[in-house]
N, C-alpha and C positions, 0 to 999 in steps of 0.2 A: 311606137308602140301602142295599143290601146289602153286607155285608165279602166278600173274597174265597173265603175260606172257606164259607161261605154259597152263592156262584154254585156252587162244587163240589160243596158236596153237595148242589144241585139237578141240576145236571149232571154226572156224574162226570168224562164224556169232557175236559172242560177241564182237571182234574188232569194227567189223561196227555198232554193236548198241553202245559200249562207244562213237564210232568217230561222231555219228547222236547226241548223248546227249550232247556231248560238242559243236556242232555247236548251237542246240538251244539253248542253256544256254549263248552263247556267243551273240546270237542272242537279245534275252530277254532283257540281260542288255545293250547289244546296242542301244536296243528300249527304256529302260529307260534312259539312261544317255541322248539321244538323247532330251527327253520327258523334262526331267530337264533343258538342254540347250535351249530350245524351249519357257518352260514356263518363264525362268527369263529373257530370250528375250523380250519374252512380255510384262514384268513388268516395265522393264526398257521404252521400246517404249510408253507403257499407260503414263508413266509420264516426257517425253521429248518433251517441250513447243515446240511447234509450233509459237508461238506469244508472243512476248516479250511486255507484258502489259505497257505503259507510264502513270501512274497515276491511276487513277481509273475508270475502265472499267465496264459500266454497262449494255452491250449486253451479253446476255448470250450466245447466239449462237458461239461469240468470244471464249467466255471459254470455249466450246463444241468441238469447236480443238482441245486444250491442254488434255480436259480430255473425251471423246466421252462416256465410259460407265456411267460415273455420270450424263453425258447432256441428253443421253438419257434415262435416269431413268427418271430423273427429267423432262422431256417433257413426260411423262403418265402421270402427274398432270393434263392434261388436259381431262383424262377420267374420266366419271363423271357419270361413272353407275352403282356404288357401293351401296348399299342400307341396312343400318343394322337396327334394331328394330326403334331405335329411331333417327338415324344420318345419315351419309354417306357423300359421295360427289355429292349428286344431290343436283339441285335445289329446296328448300321445302320455300314454302309462310309459315312462321311462323305464320302471321297475321291470315291468312287463317284458320290456323288449330287451331289457338289458338286466339279467337277475344277477350277474355277478356285484352290482353297485348294492346288492343287499349286505354282502359281506362286508365290501369294503365300508359302508355305514353302519355296521353293527355296531348298536349301544347309541345311537344317534338317530333321532327324528327322520334324516331324510331314508333310512331303512323300513321304515313304516308306508311311507306314501312320497311318491314325486311325478309331479305330471311338468309337463312341457308349459309353459306360461303361455297363457293366452292373451288376447287384446286388453289394456289397460279399462276397459269398458269393464271387464269383469274381475279388478284387481282385490274388490272386496267379496265378491261372492267366492272366488278361490281360497281367499284366506278362511272364509267361513266354512268351506267344502274338506280342505284338506286336513288330513289327519294329523298332521304335525302340529298344527295348533293347539288340538287334544278336543275335550269336549267340557270344556268348563260352566260350572251352573253356580246354585248358590252357595253349595255347598265344597265344588272340588273347582280349586282356579285352574286357569290355564296353566301347562306345563312352562310357556312363553312370556318374555317379558313383555310388559305396554310398547317399549321401542321396535317393537316387529310392527307395529304399525308405520312405523316413520315414513315410510315411501310408497305407502298405501294410497294417501289421499288427500285432497286440498283441505280436509278439518284438521289436519294436521299442524299446519302453523296458525291455524286458529287456537287451537288448543295449548299450542307452545306459547300463544302469545299470552292466555289467559291464564293457564297455571304456571307458565314459567318451565324453562328446560328442562332442569334437573327432575322437580317432579313429573314432567311427563313420561321421563326415561326410570321413573319408579314405579313397580309395582308387575303385574301380569296383564295379559291382552286383554282379559275379559272388563279389569277395570274402566278401560275406554272405548269397549266394545260399543253403549248405545252411542256415543259421538262420534265414532268415525263409519259415517255411513257414505258419504259421498265417493266413486270411486275418480282415480286417479283424472286430472283435469284441469282445465284453464289456471285455478289459483295457485297451480303445484310451482309455476314458469312464470306469469305474468302480476305486473304490479298492477293493481287495480285502480289507480289514478292515471296514469302514465302510460301504460300498456307495455313499457319496455321488457325484456327479458330481465329477470330477476333470480337471485340466489334464497330460495324459503327456509332452506333447510342449513341447521347451523355448523353440523360436520363439515361441510365441505369448506365452510368459511375458514372453520380451526386448522383443517388440514393444509389449506395455503398457510396461513399465519407461519405452523410449524415449519414451513418450508420457506419462511421468510419473503414469502408474495402478497400482493395486496388482488386481490380478485376483482376491486372495486375497478382496476386499472382495465379489464380484460375488453377488447376487442367487442364488439355485434358478433361478428364474424364466431369470435369466441366461446361466445356467450350462447349461439345455436350449439354446442359440443357440452358446454358447461352444465346447461341447466340439467340435461342426461345425467350428469357426473352426479348430480346430486344423491343418484341412486344405483345407476350401473354400474357399480364398483365394488370394488372388496372392503371390507371391514368386519371389525367386532365389537364386543362390548367390553368396554372397560368397567368394570365391577369394583375398580380401586380408585378411581378419580374422586368420587363422591358415594357415601355409605348407602347402601339400600339399593343405587341406581346403575342401571346399564346401560351406560354412556355411550353411546354410537361412538363410533371412532375409526377414522382412517389410517392403517397403515403406513403413511407416506413420507415418513420422516429420513428415510436414508433414498427413497427413490421408487421409480415405479414397477421394479422390475422384479420377477420370483426369488431371483436371490435376497434384493435388499429388504423384499417385506416379510422373507423368510428371517432374514436375520434381524430385523427388528423385533419378529415374534419369539426369537429364539433368546434375544439380549434381555425381555421381560419376563421369559420363560411362559409364554402363555402357549393353552393350546385348549382347543375348544371342545373338545371328549377325550377320556381314556378308550380306545377299543375293546369290546368286549370280547373278542377272540382273543388278538398277539397281546393285546394291554400296551400298545403304545399310545403315547402323547400325540394326540392328532391334531390337525389344519385342517379346516372345512372352507376352502375357497367359496366366494359367495355368487357373484359375477361380474368378474372384471371386465367390462366389457370398456370402458372409460380408459384404463389404463393400457390394454391391448391394444385399442386404437390408436394410443401415443405414437406405438411402437410401429404401425404401418405403412407405408406408400401415401395413402391418400392424406394421413395426417400433415406428413413431411410436406403436402404438397397444397396444405390449407384449406383439405375440403372438410366441412362440417358434419357431425352425425346428421343436423336436420337435412343437408344437401340431398342425401343418398335416401334418407326414412321419411324427411315431410318435407319432399321435393316443392318447387313454386310450381302454380299453377294461373290460368286464366279462365276470368269467366266474364263475359262482357269486356268492359274496361277497366276491371278488374285486376289487379296480379297479387295474390297473397299465397301463402304458405299452406301447403296440402296435410291438413291434421287427421288424418288416417295413418298415423303409424303404424308403418310395417314393414316387412321385408322389400329392399327394393327388386326383390325377383318377379314381387307378382306387379312391380309398377315401372317396368324394367325401360321403357321409352321416354318417361320423365325423370328418372334419376341416372340409371349408367348411361343412356345414351345420349345424353345431354354434350357430354365428354368423349364418350366411347364411340366410336363410326361403326363398329360390328356390328353384323346380325345379331339379332335377339339368338337364337341357337347358338351361335359360337359364342358370346357371353355368357351363355348358362353352362356351356360347357365346358369353359375355363373355369367358373365357380365351383362347378361340381367336381371337376379334376383335381381343384384342391383342396376342397371338405374330402374326399373320398382318400388320396394318398396321408391327411394328416388324420384321418378318422382309422386308416391301418396301423399307424404305429400307436393313438389311443387304445385300440382294440385289446394290441397287442401288451403296452404296459398294464392294462386293466386286468388281462388273464394272471400276468405275472404275480400281480400284486395280489389279488385273490386267491391262489397258491399260497404264496408268504404271510400272509395273515391266518389260513388253516395250517401248514406249517408249523408258526409259530405258536399257536393254539396245542397242537400235537405236544412239541417241546415242554411247554410250562404245565402239561397235564401229566410228564412223563420225568417232571422232576428239575426243569433247567433252573437257574438261579439267576439270580437279576445282574449278577457280573456277568454271566454269560450270552444275554438278550440286551445288553444295554447299549450296543453299537448296534446292534442287528435291529432295535424299533428305534433307535435314528433313523437308520438307513432307510425302515419303512415310512418314517415320517414324511424324510425329505422325498420320497418317491410319490406316494400319494400327493404329497402338495403341489406336486408339478401334474401330476394325472387329474387332478381338480380343478388348478386353475387353468388348466387348457381345454376343457371340456364343461365347464360351468359358465363363461362367457357366451353370450347369444352372437355368435359369428366368428368367433375368435380363430378359425380356421379358415377365415379369408381376410381379414382385418389384417392381420398379420403373420401369413403361414410361416414364415421362414424362421421367426421367433418361436412359433410355437412349436413347429418341427424341434428345434433347437432343446425348447425344455422340455418335449414329450424324450429325444433321445437321452438327455440327462436322468430323466426318470427311470428310464429302463433300465441303466448303468447301476443307479444305487438299488431299483429292487431286485434287481438280479445281483449283487454283490450281497443283499439280504437273505438270499435263498442260498447260495453258496455256503454262507456262514451257519446257517439252518442246518444245512446238512450234515457240516462237523460236530453242530452240537447234538443233533439227532445221535451220528455216530458214539459220540462221547456218552451218551445215555444206553449206549448197548444196541441203539434199531438203525441197522445198515440198509434194511431193505427199501426198495421205494417207496414215497409216502400212496398213501391211498384216499384219495379224494370222496368227499362225500358226495352225495347225490344234490347237486346246486343249480340244475337244470333248468329249474321255473321259479318265478316268483314265489310262489307259493311252499314249494320245497326249501329254498332258502331262508324264507320268514321263519318256516316254525323249524329250521337248523336252528337259526341264533335263537328262540326260544320266545317270539313273538305272538301274542294272541290276536289276530286279526281278527274273529269272528267279533269278539268282544270291544275290540275299537272301533268296528264300524257299527256294532248295537251303539255304542255310546254316544258315536259324532251324529248317528241319525237322532237321537234323543235332543241333542243338542241343536239338530237343526228346526226341528219342530216345533220345540217350546222357547228356549233361550232366543235364537236371533229373530222370530217374529216379535218378540218381545222390546228389542234395541230398534228393531226397525219401527216400531208402533211411537216407541220415546220420541224418536227422531222426528216424527210425523209431528206430535204435539208442539218440537223444540221449533220447527220450522216455521209451523203455523203463525208462531208469534214473532216471525223478524219483522 
């Protein structure tokens, strides 16, 4: 057998071929090694701090100087173009789409104004604009407590540290208006020294303590949901804990279910407001996203909120969390399809099918409740006694708590559709029981004819029916936006210039 050198002597072109092949291989390996070094350098540079924060830093753009990729994706929450079948990031006037909500919340601020929340980028702007927060001036304080700022800004932990938690919860919203100016962002979830996920709101820590749990023992994966649970939860203002303070409290003492929280509220005889028409002592569910999430299959499989709403992405050699916090339906490839191999159309079809079925029962319960409130109002006007109405009002309270718990959470119909379906069906039962008893009361009062519903076919007609002066409310809010808010922002600019 001939050696390689003998082959080359006989055919010199083979030597040149071997030489060129060697050069190509060396060149490719060199590029590969260079890429590895470059990507490692990118990763190191990406997390090389440009600013050393002293204390709590509420300005998101300052964090962006240290973590540009995360900041750039977070700013995308300003985009409001996405709209899904039942939600999205656009502003949706929920009272216009569902005039019955005005009746359900009669006597409560939500009957004035209720829009679907936009991205975190608008957390301060939308609080200023909504009619629910009133039109505070130097002479007219906001009707809402300062506690309402708690989930809106990284300025909150700064002010809690400066003032003390109890003092923060004391007073009206306008008291802290000039201080709360930076929209939800980095300082709400991250430790400025270590960048680890951290809990910055005391209510969640206190809720864990009431359950005998230590939140500091939570794993990193659990923290990727718990930082969301600081705000995306059911809560109430405990006005008995500290005099003069609306102390933010989570009703988790008995557990997360709708019945367990209801039992807690019943035990302390709590109600958010007395209904203007039916006079029922009402509960207003806030947005129990975390509680409902824990009841679904994704939580049971160890999937965190961030896995779907803030999935990982890669840029160059850097893998990082996409801080464009949004519906997974607008990012299916990086959220759903990491685990589910179905086509995008099939996944959307599955989500919408669940949402549609839940919405059917939610709409049915809503329509029954609207009639119950109006029939209760009729009974009171025609001489019903408290003894006759006691059980009826209790049923209305139970039914509406279940309806509100089911629809107030963002994505509840997908997070735990089986549980939400069960809750709505029990709500329908209680609402129908209330109407059956109301029919008997009407008959006892001498009214055996079918109840004639007022015209509540539009938001405007319904608001007029419950006695809201909407033109006046809008005029007052316009003055507030043109005079008070600019002054608050100017004060903030002067303060930040001194940092």
